[in-house]
C-alpha positions in Angstrom: 0.2 -0.1 -0.6 0.9 3.4 -0.6 0.5 7.0 1.1 -0.4 10.1 -0.8 2.4 11.6 -2.5 1.6 15.4 -3.6 4.2 15.5 -5.9 5.5 18.8 -5.1 9.1 20.0 -5.5 10.7 19.6 -8.8 9.8 16.9 -10.2 6.1 18.2 -9.1 6.7 21.3 -10.6 7.8 19.7 -14.3 4.3 17.4 -13.5 2.4 20.8 -13.5 4.3 22.0 -16.5 2.8 19.2 -18.3 -0.4 19.8 -17.1 -0.9 23.4 -18.0 0.7 22.7 -21.3 -2.2 19.6 -22.4 -4.7 22.1 -20.9 -3.2 25.2 -22.9 -3.2 22.7 -26.4 -7.3 21.3 -25.5 -8.0 25.2 -25.2 -6.2 26.0 -28.5 -7.5 23.5 -30.3 -10.9 23.6 -29.5 -10.6 27.4 -30.5 -8.5 27.2 -33.7 -10.2 23.6 -34.7 -13.6 25.2 -33.2 -16.7 24.8 -35.6 -18.1 28.9 -35.0 -21.2 27.6 -36.2 -24.7 26.9 -35.0 -26.5 24.2 -36.9 -27.5 21.2 -34.9 -30.7 21.4 -32.4 -28.2 21.6 -29.3 -25.9 24.2 -30.7 -28.9 26.4 -32.1 -30.8 25.7 -28.7 -28.1 26.5 -26.6 -26.7 29.6 -29.0 -30.0 31.3 -29.2 -30.8 31.3 -25.4 -27.7 32.4 -24.9 -28.6 35.3 -27.0 -31.9 36.0 -25.5 -30.5 36.0 -22.1 -27.8 38.8 -23.2 -30.4 41.2 -24.6 -32.0 40.8 -21.4 -34.9 38.6 -23.4 -36.2 35.1 -21.7 -36.9 33.4 -25.0 -36.5 33.5 -28.4 -39.8 35.1 -30.0 -41.8 35.8 -33.4 -44.9 37.4 -33.9 -45.2 35.3 -36.8 -46.3 32.3 -34.4 -49.4 33.8 -33.5 -50.3 35.6 -36.8 -49.5 33.1 -39.3 -53.2 31.4 -40.5 -51.5 28.0 -41.1 -51.9 24.9 -38.5 -49.8 24.3 -35.5 -48.5 27.5 -36.8 -46.1 27.9 -33.2 -44.5 24.9 -34.1 -43.5 25.2 -37.3 -41.8 28.6 -36.3 -40.1 27.2 -33.2 -36.3 26.4 -34.6 -34.4 23.5 -34.3 -33.9 22.8 -31.0 -37.1 24.5 -29.4 -40.6 23.6 -28.8 -43.6 25.8 -28.8 -43.5 27.5 -25.7 -46.2 26.3 -23.1 -46.5 29.8 -21.6 -46.5 32.4 -23.8 -48.1 31.5 -27.4 -45.5 33.7 -29.6 -42.6 31.9 -28.2 -40.7 29.3 -28.4 -38.7 26.8 -25.6 -35.8 25.4 -25.4 -35.4 21.4 -25.3 -32.2 21.7 -23.9 -31.7 23.2 -19.8 -30.9 26.7 -20.3 -28.1 26.4 -17.8 -25.4 26.5 -20.4 -26.9 29.5 -22.0 -26.6 31.2 -18.8 -22.8 31.1 -18.7 -22.2 32.0 -22.5 -25.1 35.1 -22.0 -22.1 37.3 -20.2 -20.3 36.4 -22.9 -22.5 37.4 -26.0 -23.2 41.1 -23.5 -19.3 41.7 -23.8 -17.7 40.4 -26.7 -20.9 39.5 -29.4 -22.2 36.2 -30.4 -19.0 34.7 -31.5 -18.1 34.9 -27.7 -19.9 31.9 -27.5 -17.3 29.3 -29.0 -14.7 29.8 -26.4 -16.7 28.4 -23.7 -15.9 25.2 -24.5 -12.5 25.7 -25.2 -12.3 27.2 -21.8 -13.8 24.6 -19.7 -11.6 22.3 -21.5 -8.5 23.6 -20.1 -10.3 23.2 -16.6 -11.3 20.2 -17.0 -7.8 19.1 -17.6 -6.5 21.0 -14.4 -8.8 19.3 -12.7 -7.7 15.6 -13.8 -4.3 16.6 -13.6 -5.1 17.8 -9.4 -7.2 14.8 -8.6 -5.0 12.2 -9.9 -1.9 14.2 -8.1 -3.9 13.6 -4.7 -4.2 10.5 -5.4 -0.6 9.3 -6.7 2.0 12.5 -6.8 3.0 14.3 -9.8 3.4 11.7 -11.9 0.1 10.7 -12.0 -1.8 14.2 -12.3 0.8 14.6 -15.6 -0.8 11.2 -16.8 -4.3 12.3 -16.6 -3.9 15.8 -18.1 -2.0 14.1 -21.1 -4.8 11.5 -21.8 -7.7 13.8 -20.9 -6.7 16.4 -23.5 -6.5 13.6 -25.6 -9.1 11.9 -25.6 -11.4 11.1 -28.8 -14.7 12.3 -26.8 -13.1 15.2 -25.3 -11.9 16.5 -28.6 -14.9 15.6 -30.2 -17.0 18.4 -28.1 -14.4 21.0 -26.8 -14.9 22.3 -30.7 -18.5 22.7 -30.1 -20.9 25.0 -28.4 -22.5 22.4 -26.5 -22.9 22.2 -22.3 -20.7 18.2 -22.4 -17.3 19.5 -21.8 -18.7 22.7 -19.8 -20.8 19.5 -17.7 -17.5 17.7 -17.1 -15.3 20.5 -16.1 -17.4 21.7 -13.5 -18.1 18.5 -11.5 -14.8 17.8 -11.6 -14.1 21.0 -10.3 -16.3 20.5 -7.3 -14.9 17.2 -6.8 -11.2 18.6 -6.3 -12.2 21.4 -4.5 -14.1 18.9 -2.3 -11.4 16.5 -2.4 -8.8 18.8 -0.4 -10.7 18.3 2.6 -9.4 19.6 6.4 -10.5 23.1 7.8 -10.8 24.6 4.4 -14.0 25.7 5.0 -13.8 28.4 2.0 -13.9 25.1 -0.1 -17.1 24.0 0.7 -18.7 27.1 -0.4 -16.9 26.9 -3.8 -17.5 23.4 -3.5 -21.4 24.2 -3.3 -20.9 26.7 -5.9 -19.5 24.4 -8.6 -21.5 21.8 -7.6 -25.3 24.6 -8.3 -23.6 25.0 -11.4 -23.4 21.8 -13.0 -26.8 21.0 -12.0 -28.1 24.4 -13.5 -26.1 23.0 -16.9 -26.9 19.6 -16.5 -29.7 19.0 -14.3 -30.1 15.6 -14.7 -26.7 14.9 -13.0 -27.8 16.1 -9.8 -27.3 12.7 -7.6 -23.6 13.4 -8.4 -24.3 16.3 -5.8 -24.8 13.5 -3.1 -20.9 12.1 -4.1 -19.4 15.5 -3.6 -21.1 16.4 -0.7 -20.3 13.1 1.3 -17.0 13.2 -0.1 -16.5 17.0 1.7 -18.3 15.6 4.6 -15.9 12.8 4.7 -12.9 14.5 4.5 -13.6 17.5 6.6 -14.0 14.7 9.7 -10.5 13.9 9.2 -9.0 13.5 12.7 -7.0 16.1 14.0 -5.0 17.5 17.0 -7.8 19.2 18.1 -10.9 19.2 20.7 -13.6 16.3 19.5 -15.8 18.3 19.3 -14.2 20.6 16.7 -13.8 17.3 14.6 -17.1 16.6 14.5 -18.3 20.4 14.3 -16.0 20.8 11.3 -18.2 18.6 8.9 -21.9 20.1 10.1 -20.3 23.8 9.1 -18.9 22.0 6.0 -22.5 20.9 4.6 -23.9 23.9 5.7 -21.8 26.3 3.4 -21.6 23.6 0.4 -25.8 23.5 0.4 -25.8 27.4 0.7 -23.5 28.0 -2.4 -25.2 25.1 -4.5 -28.8 26.8 -3.6 -28.7 29.7 -5.5 -27.9 28.3 -8.9 -30.5 25.5 -8.6 -32.9 28.1 -7.3 -32.1 29.8 -10.6 -32.7 26.9 -12.5 -36.0 26.4 -10.8 -37.1 30.2 -11.7 -35.9 29.5 -15.3 -38.1 26.3 -15.5 -41.0 27.9 -14.6 -40.8 30.8 -16.9 -39.8 28.2 -20.1 -42.0 25.5 -19.4 -44.4 26.8 -16.6 -43.5 24.2 -13.9 -40.4 24.7 -11.6 -39.6 20.6 -12.7 -40.8 21.1 -16.1 -38.3 20.2 -19.6 -38.5 20.5 -23.0 -37.4 17.0 -23.6 -40.8 15.2 -23.4 -42.2 13.2 -21.1 -39.9 10.8 -18.5 -41.9 7.4 -20.1 -40.9 8.1 -23.6 -36.9 9.0 -22.3 -36.7 6.1 -20.4 -37.4 2.1 -20.0 -36.1 -0.7 -18.2 -36.0 -2.2 -21.7 -33.2 0.6 -23.0 -30.3 -1.4 -20.2 -28.5 -3.9 -21.9 -28.3 -2.0 -24.6 -27.0 1.0 -22.8 -24.1 -1.0 -21.3 -23.0 -2.6 -24.5 -22.9 0.3 -26.0 -21.3 2.5 -22.9 -18.6 -0.7 -22.7 -17.9 -1.2 -26.4 -17.7 2.8 -27.0 -14.9 3.0 -24.2 -12.8 0.1 -25.3 -12.9 1.5 -28.7 -12.3 5.0 -28.1 -9.8 4.7 -24.9 -8.7 1.1 -24.9 -9.0 -0.8 -22.0 -6.5 1.8 -19.9 -9.7 2.6 -18.1 -10.5 -0.2 -16.6 -7.5 -0.4 -14.3 -9.7 2.3 -12.1 -11.3 -0.5 -10.7 -8.3 -1.4 -8.9 -8.1 1.4 -6.8 -9.9 0.2 -3.9 -7.2 -2.7 -4.0 -4.2 -0.1 -4.7 -4.9 2.5 -2.1 -4.2 2.9 1.1 -6.4 5.7 3.7 -7.0 8.6 2.3 -6.0 8.0 -0.6 -8.6 5.1 -1.1 -11.3 7.4 0.4 -10.7 9.5 -2.7 -10.5 7.1 -5.4 -14.2 5.5 -4.2 -15.2 9.1 -4.2 -14.1 9.7 -7.8 -15.3 6.1 -8.6 -18.6 6.3 -6.7 -18.9 9.6 -8.8 -18.5 8.1 -12.5 -20.7 5.5 -11.5 -23.5 7.8 -10.8 -22.8 9.6 -13.9 -23.5 6.0 -15.9 -26.7 5.2 -13.9 -28.2 8.2 -14.7 -28.0 7.0 -18.5 -28.1 3.4 -18.2 -32.1 3.8 -18.6 -32.0 6.5 -21.3 -33.0 6.3 -24.4 -29.8 4.9 -26.5 -28.5 6.3 -29.4 -26.3 4.2 -32.3 -23.5 6.9 -33.1 -20.6 6.8 -30.8 -20.4 10.3 -29.7 -23.0 9.9 -27.7 -20.5 8.9 -25.1 -20.4 12.6 -24.5 -23.3 11.8 -22.1 -20.9 9.7 -20.2 -18.0 12.1 -20.7 -17.9 13.3 -17.0 -17.3 9.4 -15.8 -14.6 8.7 -18.6 -13.2 11.8 -17.3 -12.9 10.3 -13.8 -11.8 6.8 -14.5 -8.5 8.1 -16.8 -8.3 9.7 -13.6 -8.1 7.0 -11.7 -6.7 4.3 -13.9 -3.7 6.8 -14.2 -3.3 7.0 -10.7 -3.2 3.2 -10.3 -0.8 3.0 -13.3 1.5 4.9 -11.8 1.1 3.1 -8.1 1.5 -0.5 -9.9 4.9 0.9 -12.0 6.2 2.4 -8.6 5.8 -0.9 -6.8 7.8 -2.7 -9.5 10.5 0.2 -10.2 9.1 1.3 -13.3 8.2 4.4 -13.0 10.0 5.6 -15.9 7.7 3.2 -18.0 4.9 5.8 -17.5 5.8 8.5 -19.3 6.4 6.1 -22.8 2.8 4.8 -22.0 1.1 7.9 -21.5 2.3 9.0 -25.1 1.5 6.2 -26.7 -1.9 6.0 -25.7 -2.6 9.7 -26.3 -1.3 9.0 -29.8 -3.5 6.1 -30.1 -6.2 8.6 -28.9 -5.7 11.4 -31.4 -5.5 8.4 -34.3 -8.8 7.2 -32.9 -9.9 10.7 -33.0 -8.7 11.5 -36.7 -10.7 8.1 -37.6 -14.2 9.6 -36.3 -13.3 12.7 -38.2 -13.3 14.9 -34.9 -10.8 17.2 -37.0 -12.8 17.6 -39.6 -16.0 18.9 -38.1 -14.9 22.7 -38.4 -15.1 21.7 -42.2 -18.1 19.7 -41.9 -20.1 22.2 -39.5 -19.0 25.4 -41.4 -21.7 24.9 -44.0 -24.2 26.4 -41.5 -22.1 29.6 -41.2 -21.2 29.8 -45.0 -25.3 29.4 -45.7 -25.9 31.9 -43.0 -23.5 34.3 -44.4 -25.0 34.2 -47.9 -28.3 34.5 -46.6 -27.3 37.4 -44.2 -25.4 39.0 -46.8 -27.5 38.4 -50.3 -31.0 38.0 -48.9 -33.2 41.0 -47.5 -34.3 41.4 -44.4 -37.4 40.5 -44.7 -36.8 37.3 -45.7 -38.1 34.1 -44.2 -36.2 30.8 -44.9 -38.4 27.8 -45.2 -36.1 25.4 -43.8 -35.4 22.7 -40.8 -32.0 21.6 -40.6 -31.1 25.2 -41.0 -33.3 27.2 -39.0 -30.9 27.7 -35.9 -28.1 28.7 -37.9 -29.9 31.1 -39.9 -31.7 32.9 -36.9 -28.6 32.9 -34.9 -26.1 33.8 -37.3 -28.2 35.4 -39.8 -30.8 37.0 -37.7 -34.0 35.8 -40.1 -37.2 34.0 -39.3 -37.3 30.4 -40.4 -40.5 28.1 -40.8 -39.8 24.5 -40.5 -41.5 22.8 -43.3 -41.5 19.7 -41.5 -44.1 20.8 -39.5 -46.3 22.6 -42.2 -49.2 20.5 -43.3 -48.3 19.4 -47.3 -51.7 21.3 -48.2 -50.4 24.9 -46.9 -47.1 25.1 -48.2 -48.3 27.5 -51.0 -50.7 29.3 -48.8 -47.9 29.8 -46.5 -46.2 31.7 -48.9 -48.6 33.6 -50.2 -49.5 34.6 -46.8 -45.9 35.4 -46.1 -45.6 37.4 -49.2 -48.6 39.3 -48.5 -47.4 40.5 -45.2 -44.5 42.2 -47.1 -42.1 39.2 -45.7 -39.8 37.3 -48.9 -40.0 33.7 -48.3 -37.5 31.6 -49.4 -36.9 27.4 -49.5 -33.6 26.7 -48.0 -32.4 23.0 -48.3 -29.7 20.9 -47.6 -29.2 18.6 -50.8 -30.6 15.2 -48.6 -33.7 17.4 -47.3 -34.8 18.3 -51.1 -36.0 14.2 -51.8 -37.7 14.7 -48.1 -39.4 17.7 -49.0 -40.4 16.6 -52.4 -42.0 13.7 -51.0 -43.7 16.0 -48.3 -44.9 18.5 -50.8 -44.6 16.9 -53.9 -48.8 16.5 -55.3 -50.4 18.6 -52.6 -48.9 22.0 -54.2 -47.4 23.6 -57.1 -44.4 24.2 -55.1 -43.3 21.1 -53.7 -41.9 19.2 -57.1 -39.4 22.0 -56.5 -39.2 22.4 -60.8 -37.2 25.3 -60.8 -33.5 25.9 -60.7 -32.4 27.9 -57.2 -31.2 30.9 -57.2 -28.3 29.8 -54.8 -26.0 27.1 -54.5 -24.0 26.5 -51.9 -21.1 23.7 -53.0 -23.3 21.8 -53.6 -24.1 21.2 -50.0 -27.1 23.6 -49.5 -29.7 25.5 -52.2 -31.8 28.1 -51.9 -34.9 28.5 -54.2 -36.9 31.6 -54.2 -40.5 30.9 -55.2 -41.2 33.7 -57.4 -38.7 32.5 -59.7 -40.9 29.4 -60.5 -43.7 31.5 -62.4 -40.9 33.1 -64.8 -39.2 29.9 -65.1 -42.1 28.5 -66.4 -43.0 31.2 -69.0 -39.5 30.6 -70.6 -37.3 33.0 -68.8 -33.8 31.7 -68.4 -30.9 32.5 -65.2 -28.5 31.1 -63.6 -27.7 29.5 -60.6 -25.3 31.4 -58.5 -22.5 29.2 -57.3 -20.9 30.1 -54.0 -17.7 28.5 -52.7 -17.6 28.0 -49.0 -15.2 30.3 -47.3 
């Protein structure tokens, strides 16, 4: 058994420098290779809510939601990532939790809309540093440096750090809370800070609230360490720690309940739908299989070393190891019965658990190497695993996300620069991007009754709006299948006005009559920026 090795001194300084380099490297990667684009439903949800908060609004609104005559108009005016507000007829409520947008809003207010894209890289740096602190507390500086390098090179961390989503922020907040709680002793200010971080973590992703129990118990257990003081003070310390922890967490949790009331009409409301549709005992075996497979395929079996921690460590190190494993288990348990998704990147749901397993596994590897007098193997192991991780990331298009997601930003720039300010885009996939980047209204065609597409275009034109149909290439087939035979416009039987690198095309409905009269015009081909 081994006692804690804090890792200070010369070797500790080198380890800290390695961790700082890894943290800054991940942040730099997140900024340099960031998507800088709002496109999918999640990024649309976070970005549009951040923009609303930054401009002192509770949520995106549209007067068309109450003016439009077609059925279910409010749903068709809710951008991707939103549902019609159950509270306001002219508003849309986010499917995602509003917490990340709360953190993004000050950045938007200070530096403009693009500031949302720096939050994940900043959180990535914090995540790596907290991994270093936790592993160092378990087995010294070498363990900390190893954990920092492996977390920074993790495929799922690299995949998410370039996107304006809450996964890396969530993981960073939970690891920071655990790192503070693991300090133990009489640092009562740490209790308040751990509570604040826990509250923010719950605000950002509420379904992981059970992890707060692990953080609280960790702080209480380590605050009760025997010291050279009166016995009454030994027991009074955890009580103070717990009270300060709760005091720190309450404001963010209260804010979450208030926002839920405003957005969904109930303190515990959400935009995800009913629990019965999201959770089922039948999902358990699929989720377990997918989790193990994804960890093995992206991280190698190395994280499984973490399971040896209770056997390897002693005394306080063992208590910390149990806490980190319990936190990882709590994260995983929150998704064991959740609706499974086939794509590998849904490992992002368990990202805090993946990082915690890497932390503990790094500490176990260093401990075992020290026992075998093979400490020199650890740096080589870390380098090899990091190289393997980045190769896996490259094979899963992690380094191409900027190019792949860039079409949303390019299309929105085209809409902003070339279409009139009163333009309304009939689209689905690009609805969030044109709303956030271009400031244009969007009507989701998949929420329009097939008999209403022609009348919707006519009504928008009569209202002084200029409607356009914006479709990505795979969407065109779906659009035709939905509307062909039920409308004149459904067949898309006239040339588009713009073609953006054969990825997205913009049709002007007014061009159809001209084209059928024999007037010719060329489609303008736009190259991506």
